[in-house]
N, C-alpha and C positions, 0 to 999 in steps of 0.2 A: 474251613472246609466243611464242617458240620452245618454251619449256617447256610452255606451255598447249596448243600445237598438238600437241606430241609426246604429252602426256598424253591428249588427246582421241582421237588416232589409236590409241594403245595400248589405250585402253578399248574403242574400237570393235572393234579386232582381237580382243580378249579375248572380247567379247560374241559376235562371229561364230563364234569357235572353240567357245565354249560352245554356240552354236546348233546345232552338228553333232549334239549329243546331245539338247538340249531344244527348240531352236528359239526364237529371240528373238521377242518380240511386236512388232507394228507400232509400238506406242507406244515400246518400247525403242529401236528403230531410228530412229524420228523424233527422239527426244531426243538420241541420239548424233550424228545428222547435224546437228542444231541446234548441238550443242556444238562440232563440227568447224568449222562455218561461223563461229561466234562467235570461235573461237580463230584462225581463218585470215585474217579480214578486219579492216580498220581504216579509219577515216576518213583520207583522204589527199588534200590539195588540195581540189578541188571535189567529189570523189567521196565520198559518205557511206555508211556501212554501212546506214543506214536505208533506202536504196534497195532492199535485198533483204530487208527485214523481211517476215515472213509476213502474208498477207492472207486473209480468209475466201474471197474469190472465187478466188484463185490456188490455195489449198489444196483447194477443192472441185473445181476443174477437174483438178488433178493427181490427186486421188483417183479421179475418174471415168476418167481416162486410164489409170491403173494397173489399174483394174478392167476396162478394155477395153470400156466402154460409155458412152453419152452421159450427161451430167449430168442429174439429175432435173429435169424441166421446171419444176416448182413452185419448186424451189430456184433454178434459173437465173433465173426471173422475179423472185424476191425480191432476188437479188444485182444484177440489172440495174437494178431500180428504185432501189436504193441508189446505184449508179453514175450513174444519170440525174440524180440530185439534185446531183451535183458539177459539172454543166455550167453555165457562166456564159454567158448570151446577151449579145450586143453591147449595151452601154448606149446607144450612139448609133443602134442599129437598122441599122447598116451592116455587111454581111457580107463585102463584097468589097474587097480592097486592090489591090495592084499585081501583075499576073500575071507581069511580068518578074522582080520580086523573088521571086515564088513559084516560078518556074522554077529560079532559082539555088538556092533553098532545097531544092527537090525533088532537085536534082542533087548536093547536098552531103551527105556522110555523116559529116562530122567533128564533133568536140565531145564533151563529157561524159567526157573522160578525165582521169586524175589530174594530168596535166601541164598541163592548160588552166587559164587564169586565170578568175576569176569573171565577167569581162566578155567571155569568148570567145563568139562567135555560134555556136550549134549548127546543124547541118544537119537537114533533114527526112528525108533518105535515102529518099525515096518510090520512086525508080526501082529500089531494091533489091528491091522486091516487086511493083511495078506497071509496066505499059506505059502511058505517058501521051501524049507526043508521038508520033504515028504514024511520024514520020521518025527517031525515036531507035532506034539499033540495039542498044543495051545496056540491058537491063532484066531484072528478076526476074519470076518467074511464081507466087510464093507467093500473091499476091493477084490479083484479077481485073483485066483490062485496063480502063483508064479513058479510053481514046481516045474522043473525041467525047462526053465526059461530059455537057456542057451540052445538046448537040443530042439525044442519045438519050433524055434524060429530059424533054425538052420545055421546059426552062427558058429557052433562048435564043429559042425561037419565041414564048413568051408568059410573060415573067418575072413578071408580076403575078397570074397565075392561082392559085387555091387549091392546085392540084397542085404548081405550081412553088414556092410558098411552103413546102409540106411538104418538098420535095426539098432546098431551100436549108437549112432548119432541120436536117433529117436529116444533111446533109453536114457542117454545122458541128458538130453533136453527135458525129458519127463521128470527126472530126479531133480534137475535144477529148478524148473518152473513148470509145474504140471498144467497151469492155466494157458500155457502157450499152445497147447493141443486140444484143450477142452475148457472153454471160458468159465464154465461153472463147475469144474472139477472140485471135489471135496478133498483131494489129495493135497497135503501141505506143499507149498512152494519152497522146498527144503533148503536149497542153497540161496535162492533169490531173497528169502526172508531171514537168512542168517541162522537157520536152525542147525545146519551142518556146514562144514567147510568143503572146499573143492577137493581136498585130499580125501576127506571122508566119502565124498561122492564117488571117487575112484574105487574106494574099497567096496562100496555097495555095488558098483558096476561089476567088480570081480566076483562078488557073491552071486550075481545073476548070470554071468557069462563065462567064468572060468570053468573048464571041464573038471577040475578037481573039487570044485565047490559042492557042498551037500545038496544044493539046489538042483544040481545036474547029475546026481547019483542016487 
Protein backbone atom coordinates (compact mmCIF):
# COMPACT_ATOMS: atom_id res chain seq x y z
CA UNK A 1 0.00 0.00 0.00
CA UNK A 2 2.84 2.39 0.91
CA UNK A 3 4.64 1.62 -2.36
CA UNK A 4 1.46 2.25 -4.36
CA UNK A 5 0.89 5.50 -2.53
CA UNK A 6 4.46 6.65 -3.10
CA UNK A 7 4.26 5.70 -6.79
CA UNK A 8 1.02 7.62 -7.27
CA UNK A 9 2.39 10.71 -5.56
CA UNK A 10 5.62 10.53 -7.55
CA UNK A 11 3.73 10.20 -10.79
CA UNK A 12 1.52 13.14 -9.91
CA UNK A 13 4.54 15.26 -9.00
CA UNK A 14 6.23 14.35 -12.29
CA UNK A 15 3.12 15.25 -14.22
CA UNK A 16 2.86 18.61 -12.48
CA UNK A 17 6.53 19.37 -13.16
CA UNK A 18 6.05 18.46 -16.80
CA UNK A 19 3.04 20.72 -16.77
CA UNK A 20 5.27 23.72 -16.23
CA UNK A 21 6.25 23.32 -19.84
CA UNK A 22 3.28 21.71 -21.54
CA UNK A 23 0.42 21.88 -19.06
CA UNK A 24 -1.33 18.64 -18.01
CA UNK A 25 -4.81 18.09 -19.31
CA UNK A 26 -7.80 17.98 -16.99
CA UNK A 27 -8.22 14.29 -17.81
CA UNK A 28 -4.59 13.62 -16.80
CA UNK A 29 -5.04 15.40 -13.47
CA UNK A 30 -8.33 13.61 -12.80
CA UNK A 31 -6.71 10.24 -13.47
CA UNK A 32 -3.77 10.99 -11.23
CA UNK A 33 -6.04 12.22 -8.44
CA UNK A 34 -8.08 9.01 -8.73
CA UNK A 35 -4.88 6.96 -8.52
CA UNK A 36 -3.82 8.80 -5.36
CA UNK A 37 -7.21 8.18 -3.75
CA UNK A 38 -7.12 4.50 -4.74
CA UNK A 39 -3.65 4.10 -3.25
CA UNK A 40 -4.39 6.07 -0.08
CA UNK A 41 -7.68 4.59 1.15
CA UNK A 42 -8.77 1.10 2.14
CA UNK A 43 -11.71 -0.66 3.73
CA UNK A 44 -11.33 -0.57 7.51
CA UNK A 45 -13.99 -1.61 9.99
CA UNK A 46 -17.39 -0.35 8.89
CA UNK A 47 -15.85 2.35 6.69
CA UNK A 48 -15.64 1.27 3.05
CA UNK A 49 -13.79 2.87 0.14
CA UNK A 50 -17.00 2.61 -1.88
CA UNK A 51 -18.32 5.54 0.16
CA UNK A 52 -16.10 7.89 -1.85
CA UNK A 53 -16.66 6.27 -5.23
CA UNK A 54 -17.30 8.84 -8.01
CA UNK A 55 -20.91 9.55 -8.91
CA UNK A 56 -22.30 11.44 -11.90
CA UNK A 57 -24.13 13.92 -9.68
CA UNK A 58 -21.08 14.74 -7.55
CA UNK A 59 -18.78 15.01 -10.54
CA UNK A 60 -21.20 17.33 -12.35
CA UNK A 61 -21.52 19.59 -9.30
CA UNK A 62 -17.76 19.65 -8.77
CA UNK A 63 -17.20 20.56 -12.43
CA UNK A 64 -19.70 23.41 -12.17
CA UNK A 65 -18.05 24.63 -8.97
CA UNK A 66 -14.59 24.56 -10.56
CA UNK A 67 -15.96 26.47 -13.55
CA UNK A 68 -17.43 29.03 -11.17
CA UNK A 69 -20.95 28.78 -12.52
CA UNK A 70 -24.22 27.00 -11.65
CA UNK A 71 -24.79 23.50 -12.93
CA UNK A 72 -26.69 23.35 -16.23
CA UNK A 73 -30.43 23.35 -15.33
CA UNK A 74 -31.31 20.55 -17.74
CA UNK A 75 -28.52 18.36 -16.38
CA UNK A 76 -29.52 19.20 -12.81
CA UNK A 77 -33.11 18.14 -13.49
CA UNK A 78 -31.96 14.87 -15.06
CA UNK A 79 -29.72 14.08 -12.10
CA UNK A 80 -32.41 15.03 -9.58
CA UNK A 81 -34.95 12.78 -11.30
CA UNK A 82 -32.55 9.85 -10.91
CA UNK A 83 -32.08 10.63 -7.20
CA UNK A 84 -35.83 10.99 -6.67
CA UNK A 85 -36.30 7.39 -7.78
CA UNK A 86 -34.10 6.25 -4.88
CA UNK A 87 -36.54 7.50 -2.25
CA UNK A 88 -38.61 4.82 -0.52
CA UNK A 89 -41.89 5.99 0.94
CA UNK A 90 -43.16 4.47 4.24
CA UNK A 91 -44.86 1.18 3.47
CA UNK A 92 -47.23 1.69 6.40
CA UNK A 93 -48.07 5.23 5.31
CA UNK A 94 -46.83 6.62 8.64
CA UNK A 95 -44.25 9.39 8.45
CA UNK A 96 -43.86 10.42 12.08
CA UNK A 97 -42.08 8.50 14.80
CA UNK A 98 -40.96 9.67 18.25
CA UNK A 99 -39.85 13.31 18.42
CA UNK A 100 -37.87 12.66 21.63
CA UNK A 101 -35.79 10.05 19.82
CA UNK A 102 -35.52 12.50 16.91
CA UNK A 103 -34.13 15.20 19.19
CA UNK A 104 -31.44 12.85 20.51
CA UNK A 105 -30.60 11.87 16.95
CA UNK A 106 -30.41 15.50 15.82
CA UNK A 107 -28.06 16.31 18.70
CA UNK A 108 -25.72 13.38 18.03
CA UNK A 109 -22.89 13.69 15.55
CA UNK A 110 -21.20 10.37 16.26
CA UNK A 111 -20.88 7.21 14.19
CA UNK A 112 -19.56 6.05 10.82
CA UNK A 113 -15.93 6.00 11.92
CA UNK A 114 -13.64 3.04 11.33
CA UNK A 115 -13.51 2.24 15.06
CA UNK A 116 -17.31 1.79 15.25
CA UNK A 117 -18.89 -1.63 15.18
CA UNK A 118 -21.53 -2.51 12.62
CA UNK A 119 -24.32 -2.10 15.19
CA UNK A 120 -23.23 1.35 16.39
CA UNK A 121 -26.12 3.82 16.21
CA UNK A 122 -25.23 6.80 14.02
CA UNK A 123 -26.22 10.35 14.82
CA UNK A 124 -28.07 12.71 12.52
CA UNK A 125 -25.87 15.70 13.38
CA UNK A 126 -28.69 18.06 12.36
CA UNK A 127 -27.66 20.88 14.70
CA UNK A 128 -24.34 21.09 12.91
CA UNK A 129 -26.13 22.89 10.07
CA UNK A 130 -29.56 23.98 11.35
CA UNK A 131 -31.19 25.78 14.24
CA UNK A 132 -34.13 23.63 15.32
CA UNK A 133 -35.14 24.08 18.95
CA UNK A 134 -35.37 27.89 19.39
CA UNK A 135 -34.01 27.47 22.94
CA UNK A 136 -30.87 25.72 21.68
CA UNK A 137 -27.81 27.99 21.90
CA UNK A 138 -25.42 25.86 19.83
CA UNK A 139 -26.17 25.25 16.15
CA UNK A 140 -24.75 25.70 12.68
CA UNK A 141 -25.90 28.10 9.99
CA UNK A 142 -24.93 26.23 6.82
CA UNK A 143 -28.58 25.30 6.38
CA UNK A 144 -31.71 27.37 7.06
CA UNK A 145 -33.30 27.65 10.49
CA UNK A 146 -35.96 24.99 11.02
CA UNK A 147 -37.53 26.52 14.13
CA UNK A 148 -41.31 26.37 13.99
CA UNK A 149 -41.08 24.07 10.97
CA UNK A 150 -44.52 22.50 11.35
CA UNK A 151 -46.23 25.78 12.19
CA UNK A 152 -44.73 27.97 9.48
CA UNK A 153 -45.63 25.43 6.81
CA UNK A 154 -49.20 25.00 7.98
CA UNK A 155 -48.89 21.29 8.75
CA UNK A 156 -49.82 21.57 12.41
CA UNK A 157 -52.82 23.81 11.72
CA UNK A 158 -54.25 21.44 9.11
CA UNK A 159 -52.27 18.18 8.80
CA UNK A 160 -54.72 16.58 6.35
CA UNK A 161 -54.80 19.32 3.70
CA UNK A 162 -53.26 18.69 0.26
CA UNK A 163 -50.66 21.39 0.97
CA UNK A 164 -49.67 19.72 4.24
CA UNK A 165 -49.48 16.32 2.53
CA UNK A 166 -47.09 17.82 -0.03
CA UNK A 167 -44.91 19.33 2.73
CA UNK A 168 -44.81 16.06 4.65
CA UNK A 169 -43.75 14.12 1.55
CA UNK A 170 -41.17 16.75 0.61
CA UNK A 171 -39.69 16.69 4.12
CA UNK A 172 -39.46 12.90 4.02
CA UNK A 173 -37.79 12.97 0.63
CA UNK A 174 -35.39 15.70 1.69
CA UNK A 175 -34.24 13.68 4.70
CA UNK A 176 -33.98 10.53 2.60
CA UNK A 177 -32.05 12.04 -0.31
CA UNK A 178 -31.56 15.81 -0.40
CA UNK A 179 -30.10 15.73 -3.91
CA UNK A 180 -33.47 14.66 -5.27
CA UNK A 181 -34.56 18.28 -4.84
CA UNK A 182 -31.28 20.12 -5.28
CA UNK A 183 -28.62 18.35 -7.34
CA UNK A 184 -25.75 20.14 -5.66
CA UNK A 185 -27.15 20.25 -2.13
CA UNK A 186 -24.51 19.97 0.60
CA UNK A 187 -27.03 18.26 2.88
CA UNK A 188 -26.11 14.60 3.45
CA UNK A 189 -28.28 12.02 1.69
CA UNK A 190 -29.06 10.64 5.10
CA UNK A 191 -31.06 7.46 4.46
CA UNK A 192 -29.93 6.91 0.86
CA UNK A 193 -26.30 6.72 2.03
CA UNK A 194 -27.04 4.64 5.11
CA UNK A 195 -26.21 7.38 7.59
CA UNK A 196 -29.53 6.83 9.37
CA UNK A 197 -32.29 4.24 9.10
CA UNK A 198 -35.86 4.63 7.89
CA UNK A 199 -37.05 4.40 11.51
CA UNK A 200 -34.67 7.20 12.49
CA UNK A 201 -35.96 9.29 9.59
CA UNK A 202 -39.46 8.97 11.07
CA UNK A 203 -38.13 10.23 14.40
CA UNK A 204 -36.61 13.28 12.69
CA UNK A 205 -39.90 13.86 10.88
CA UNK A 206 -41.64 13.92 14.27
CA UNK A 207 -39.07 16.38 15.60
CA UNK A 208 -39.92 18.72 12.72
CA UNK A 209 -43.69 18.20 12.53
CA UNK A 210 -45.06 16.97 15.86
CA UNK A 211 -46.89 19.82 17.66
CA UNK A 212 -45.34 18.69 20.97
CA UNK A 213 -41.79 18.87 19.61
CA UNK A 214 -39.52 21.67 20.92
CA UNK A 215 -39.08 22.73 17.29
CA UNK A 216 -42.70 23.84 17.27
CA UNK A 217 -42.85 25.34 20.78
